[in-house]
MARLUMTI-360927 format. One line per field, with one value per atom (N, C-alpha, C): x, y, z; residue number from 1; atom name; residue in one letter. Coordinates in nm, 2 decimals. Example, Ala and Ser with C-alpha at 12.3 -4.5 7.8 and 13.67 -1.06 7.14 Angstrom:
BEGIN
east c(1.32, 1.23, 1.32, 1.28, 1.37, 1.29)
north c(-0.57, -0.45, -0.33, -0.22, -0.11, 0.00)
up c(0.78, 0.78, 0.78, 0.71, 0.71, 0.79)
k c(1, 1, 1, 2, 2, 2)
a c(N, CA, C, N, CA, C)
r c(a, a, a, s, s, s)
# end
This chain:
BEGIN
east c(-1.55, -1.46, -1.39, -1.38, -1.31, -1.16, -1.08, -0.94, -0.89, -0.78, -0.73, -0.68, -0.64, -0.59, -0.59, -0.58, -0.57, -0.47, -0.39, -0.29, -0.29, -0.26, -0.27, -0.15, -0.09, 0.01, -0.07, -0.03, -0.10, 0.01, -0.02, 0.07, 0.02, 0.11, 0.07, 0.19, 0.16, 0.26, 0.39, 0.38, 0.50, 0.57, 0.50, 0.56, 0.47, 0.52, 0.44, 0.42, 0.30, 0.28, 0.21, 0.21, 0.13, 0.03, -0.10, -0.21, -0.25, -0.26, -0.30, -0.43, -0.53, -0.66, -0.68, -0.69, -0.70, -0.85, -0.88, -1.01, -1.05, -0.96, -0.98, -0.90, -0.96, -0.89, -0.83, -0.87, -0.81, -0.67, -0.63, -0.49, -0.40, -0.46, -0.38, -0.25, -0.25, -0.13, -0.03, -0.07, 0.02, 0.09, 0.01, 0.06, 0.16, 0.12, 0.21, 0.35, 0.35, 0.48, 0.55, 0.48, 0.54, 0.61, 0.54, 0.59, 0.71, 0.71, 0.82, 0.95, 0.96, 1.08, 1.16, 1.09, 1.16, 1.24, 1.37, 1.46, 1.43, 1.35, 1.31, 1.20, 1.13, 1.01, 1.06, 1.02, 1.05, 0.95, 0.82, 0.71, 0.59, 0.52, 0.38, 0.29, 0.18, 0.08, -0.06, -0.13, -0.27, -0.35, -0.43, -0.50, -0.65, -0.74, -0.88, -0.89, -0.98, -1.01, -1.13, -1.12, -1.24, -1.27, -1.39, -1.43, -1.54, -1.61, -1.71, -1.65, -1.71, -1.67, -1.53, -1.49, -1.35, -1.36, -1.25, -1.24, -1.23, -1.26, -1.26, -1.12, -1.03, -0.89, -0.80, -0.68, -0.58, -0.45, -0.35, -0.21, -0.15, -0.09, -0.02, 0.13, 0.20, 0.34, 0.42, 0.51, 0.59, 0.73, 0.78, 0.91, 1.02, 1.14, 1.26, 1.29, 1.36, 1.40, 1.47, 1.45, 1.52, 1.48, 1.37, 1.32, 1.22, 1.23, 1.14, 1.00, 0.90, 0.77, 0.70, 0.72, 0.66, 0.72, 0.85, 0.92, 0.88, 0.87, 0.84, 0.69, 0.60, 0.46, 0.46, 0.53, 0.54, 0.59, 0.70, 0.76, 0.66, 0.59, 0.49, 0.38, 0.33, 0.22, 0.26, 0.38, 0.43, 0.44, 0.50, 0.51, 0.38, 0.28, 0.15, 0.08, 0.09, 0.03, 0.09, 0.22, 0.29, 0.24, 0.23, 0.18, 0.05, -0.05, -0.18, -0.19, -0.12, -0.12, -0.07, 0.04, 0.09, -0.02, -0.08, -0.18, -0.30, -0.34, -0.46, -0.43, -0.30, -0.26, -0.27, -0.23, -0.23, -0.37, -0.47, -0.61, -0.67)
north c(1.26, 1.25, 1.11, 1.04, 0.92, 0.94, 0.87, 0.88, 0.83, 0.88, 0.84, 0.69, 0.65, 0.51, 0.46, 0.33, 0.27, 0.16, 0.14, 0.03, -0.05, -0.18, -0.28, -0.37, -0.41, -0.52, -0.65, -0.75, -0.88, -0.98, -1.07, -1.19, -1.31, -1.37, -1.50, -1.59, -1.72, -1.82, -1.80, -1.76, -1.76, -1.62, -1.51, -1.38, -1.27, -1.18, -1.06, -0.97, -0.92, -0.83, -0.70, -0.60, -0.48, -0.47, -0.46, -0.44, -0.29, -0.24, -0.10, -0.10, -0.03, -0.02, 0.13, 0.15, 0.29, 0.33, 0.45, 0.50, 0.51, 0.53, 0.54, 0.43, 0.32, 0.21, 0.24, 0.34, 0.38, 0.41, 0.44, 0.48, 0.36, 0.24, 0.12, 0.11, 0.12, 0.10, 0.21, 0.33, 0.44, 0.43, 0.39, 0.37, 0.25, 0.15, 0.03, 0.07, 0.15, 0.20, 0.28, 0.37, 0.45, 0.37, 0.26, 0.18, 0.09, 0.05, -0.03, 0.04, 0.17, 0.24, 0.21, 0.17, 0.14, 0.02, 0.03, -0.08, -0.19, -0.16, -0.26, -0.35, -0.31, -0.38, -0.48, -0.60, -0.71, -0.71, -0.69, -0.71, -0.64, -0.58, -0.52, -0.58, -0.64, -0.70, -0.63, -0.62, -0.57, -0.70, -0.71, -0.83, -0.80, -0.90, -0.88, -0.90, -0.82, -0.83, -0.92, -1.01, -1.09, -1.05, -1.01, -0.97, -0.86, -0.84, -0.74, -0.60, -0.50, -0.36, -0.33, -0.39, -0.37, -0.32, -0.25, -0.22, -0.34, -0.33, -0.45, -0.50, -0.41, -0.45, -0.39, -0.45, -0.39, -0.41, -0.34, -0.35, -0.43, -0.54, -0.63, -0.60, -0.56, -0.53, -0.64, -0.70, -0.80, -0.74, -0.75, -0.69, -0.79, -0.74, -0.82, -0.87, -0.98, -1.04, -0.94, -0.95, -0.86, -0.71, -0.68, -0.55, -0.54, -0.43, -0.41, -0.37, -0.45, -0.42, -0.30, -0.28, -0.16, -0.03, -0.03, 0.09, 0.11, 0.00, 0.01, 0.06, 0.02, 0.06, 0.21, 0.26, 0.41, 0.48, 0.43, 0.49, 0.49, 0.38, 0.38, 0.48, 0.48, 0.57, 0.71, 0.75, 0.89, 0.92, 0.83, 0.85, 0.87, 0.79, 0.80, 0.92, 0.97, 1.10, 1.21, 1.20, 1.30, 1.30, 1.17, 1.15, 1.21, 1.18, 1.23, 1.38, 1.44, 1.58, 1.65, 1.60, 1.66, 1.64, 1.53, 1.50, 1.60, 1.62, 1.71, 1.85, 1.89, 2.03, 2.05, 1.95, 1.97, 1.98, 1.93, 1.94, 2.08)
up c(0.51, 0.39, 0.40, 0.29, 0.29, 0.28, 0.35, 0.34, 0.21, 0.15, 0.02, 0.03, 0.15, 0.16, 0.30, 0.32, 0.45, 0.44, 0.53, 0.53, 0.65, 0.64, 0.75, 0.73, 0.84, 0.84, 0.85, 0.77, 0.77, 0.80, 0.88, 0.91, 0.84, 0.76, 0.70, 0.74, 0.73, 0.76, 0.69, 0.56, 0.48, 0.49, 0.50, 0.49, 0.54, 0.62, 0.66, 0.54, 0.52, 0.41, 0.47, 0.38, 0.41, 0.30, 0.35, 0.25, 0.25, 0.13, 0.11, 0.03, 0.10, 0.03, -0.01, -0.14, -0.19, -0.20, -0.17, -0.18, -0.33, -0.42, -0.56, -0.63, -0.66, -0.72, -0.86, -0.92, -1.05, -1.04, -0.91, -0.88, -0.85, -0.85, -0.81, -0.89, -1.02, -1.10, -1.07, -1.05, -1.03, -0.89, -0.79, -0.65, -0.65, -0.73, -0.74, -0.79, -0.90, -0.95, -0.85, -0.78, -0.67, -0.57, -0.52, -0.41, -0.46, -0.58, -0.64, -0.64, -0.61, -0.61, -0.48, -0.37, -0.24, -0.25, -0.21, -0.22, -0.12, -0.01, 0.09, 0.04, -0.07, -0.12, -0.22, -0.21, -0.30, -0.42, -0.38, -0.48, -0.44, -0.53, -0.50, -0.60, -0.55, -0.63, -0.61, -0.72, -0.71, -0.70, -0.59, -0.57, -0.55, -0.58, -0.55, -0.40, -0.34, -0.19, -0.17, -0.08, -0.04, 0.11, 0.13, 0.26, 0.25, 0.36, 0.37, 0.40, 0.35, 0.38, 0.34, 0.23, 0.18, 0.04, 0.00, -0.14, -0.22, -0.35, -0.44, -0.46, -0.45, -0.48, -0.37, -0.35, -0.26, -0.32, -0.27, -0.31, -0.20, -0.23, -0.13, -0.15, -0.04, -0.05, 0.02, -0.05, 0.00, 0.03, 0.15, 0.18, 0.17, 0.15, 0.14, 0.29, 0.29, 0.42, 0.51, 0.64, 0.74, 0.73, 0.67, 0.67, 0.79, 0.87, 0.98, 0.93, 0.94, 0.88, 0.94, 1.07, 1.13, 1.08, 1.07, 1.02, 0.87, 0.80, 0.65, 0.64, 0.72, 0.71, 0.74, 0.83, 0.86, 0.74, 0.68, 0.56, 0.45, 0.42, 0.32, 0.34, 0.47, 0.50, 0.48, 0.52, 0.51, 0.36, 0.28, 0.14, 0.07, 0.11, 0.04, 0.08, 0.21, 0.25, 0.17, 0.15, 0.07, -0.08, -0.13, -0.27, -0.29, -0.20, -0.21, -0.19, -0.10, -0.08, -0.21, -0.27, -0.39, -0.50, -0.51, -0.61, -0.60, -0.47, -0.45, -0.48, -0.46, -0.49, -0.64, -0.72, -0.86, -0.92, -0.86, -0.91, -0.91)
k c(1, 1, 1, 2, 2, 2, 3, 3, 3, 4, 4, 4, 5, 5, 5, 6, 6, 6, 7, 7, 7, 8, 8, 8, 9, 9, 9, 10, 10, 10, 11, 11, 11, 12, 12, 12, 13, 13, 13, 14, 14, 14, 15, 15, 15, 16, 16, 16, 17, 17, 17, 18, 18, 18, 19, 19, 19, 20, 20, 20, 21, 21, 21, 22, 22, 22, 23, 23, 23, 24, 24, 24, 25, 25, 25, 26, 26, 26, 27, 27, 27, 28, 28, 28, 29, 29, 29, 30, 30, 30, 31, 31, 31, 32, 32, 32, 33, 33, 33, 34, 34, 34, 35, 35, 35, 36, 36, 36, 37, 37, 37, 38, 38, 38, 39, 39, 39, 40, 40, 40, 41, 41, 41, 42, 42, 42, 43, 43, 43, 44, 44, 44, 45, 45, 45, 46, 46, 46, 47, 47, 47, 48, 48, 48, 49, 49, 49, 50, 50, 50, 51, 51, 51, 52, 52, 52, 53, 53, 53, 54, 54, 54, 55, 55, 55, 56, 56, 56, 57, 57, 57, 58, 58, 58, 59, 59, 59, 60, 60, 60, 61, 61, 61, 62, 62, 62, 63, 63, 63, 64, 64, 64, 65, 65, 65, 66, 66, 66, 67, 67, 67, 68, 68, 68, 69, 69, 69, 70, 70, 70, 71, 71, 71, 72, 72, 72, 73, 73, 73, 74, 74, 74, 75, 75, 75, 76, 76, 76, 77, 77, 77, 78, 78, 78, 79, 79, 79, 80, 80, 80, 81, 81, 81, 82, 82, 82, 83, 83, 83, 84, 84, 84, 85, 85, 85, 86, 86, 86, 87, 87, 87, 88, 88, 88, 89, 89, 89, 90, 90, 90, 91, 91, 91)
a c(N, CA, C, N, CA, C, N, CA, C, N, CA, C, N, CA, C, N, CA, C, N, CA, C, N, CA, C, N, CA, C, N, CA, C, N, CA, C, N, CA, C, N, CA, C, N, CA, C, N, CA, C, N, CA, C, N, CA, C, N, CA, C, N, CA, C, N, CA, C, N, CA, C, N, CA, C, N, CA, C, N, CA, C, N, CA, C, N, CA, C, N, CA, C, N, CA, C, N, CA, C, N, CA, C, N, CA, C, N, CA, C, N, CA, C, N, CA, C, N, CA, C, N, CA, C, N, CA, C, N, CA, C, N, CA, C, N, CA, C, N, CA, C, N, CA, C, N, CA, C, N, CA, C, N, CA, C, N, CA, C, N, CA, C, N, CA, C, N, CA, C, N, CA, C, N, CA, C, N, CA, C, N, CA, C, N, CA, C, N, CA, C, N, CA, C, N, CA, C, N, CA, C, N, CA, C, N, CA, C, N, CA, C, N, CA, C, N, CA, C, N, CA, C, N, CA, C, N, CA, C, N, CA, C, N, CA, C, N, CA, C, N, CA, C, N, CA, C, N, CA, C, N, CA, C, N, CA, C, N, CA, C, N, CA, C, N, CA, C, N, CA, C, N, CA, C, N, CA, C, N, CA, C, N, CA, C, N, CA, C, N, CA, C, N, CA, C, N, CA, C, N, CA, C, N, CA, C, N, CA, C, N, CA, C, N, CA, C)
r c(m, m, m, q, q, q, l, l, l, p, p, p, f, f, f, r, r, r, s, s, s, e, e, e, i, i, i, r, r, r, n, n, n, s, s, s, p, p, p, s, s, s, q, q, q, q, q, q, t, t, t, i, i, i, k, k, k, i, i, i, y, y, y, l, l, l, g, g, g, d, d, d, e, e, e, t, t, t, l, l, l, d, d, d, a, a, a, r, r, r, i, i, i, k, k, k, m, m, m, h, h, h, l, l, l, e, e, e, r, r, r, f, f, f, k, k, k, e, e, e, i, i, i, e, e, e, l, l, l, v, v, v, e, e, e, i, i, i, q, q, q, d, d, d, t, t, t, v, v, v, g, g, g, q, q, q, n, n, n, r, r, r, a, a, a, n, n, n, e, e, e, n, n, n, l, l, l, t, t, t, v, v, v, f, f, f, l, l, l, k, k, k, d, d, d, d, d, d, v, v, v, d, d, d, i, i, i, n, n, n, k, k, k, m, m, m, k, k, k, s, s, s, t, t, t, i, i, i, d, d, d, s, s, s, s, s, s, l, l, l, w, w, w, w, w, w, y, y, y, f, f, f, e, e, e, e, e, e, d, d, d, m, m, m, v, v, v, e, e, e, e, e, e)
# end
C-alpha cells in the first residue's frame, strides 16, 4: 500500500524547506490550506517536481525565521497523519 504522503527536509542556500509528496495529488490544494494554518509556516507552494521516481507535484513549505525545522517536520507529519486518518474514516 502506498503511503498517503512523504516528507523530506531540504537544504538550500537561501532557506531550509520541507517538501511534501502526496500520494494523491488531487489533495494538494486542500493540504496546502491545512498547512497554511500553522503560525510557524511563512508560505506553502505547490511546485512541479523534477526527478525520477517522484510525484509530479510537491508542496514546498517555507518556515519563518528561527523555527526549528526538525520539530516542525514532526509537527507537520503528525498533523498529516491525523488528517489522513480522519479523511479515511469519512469514506
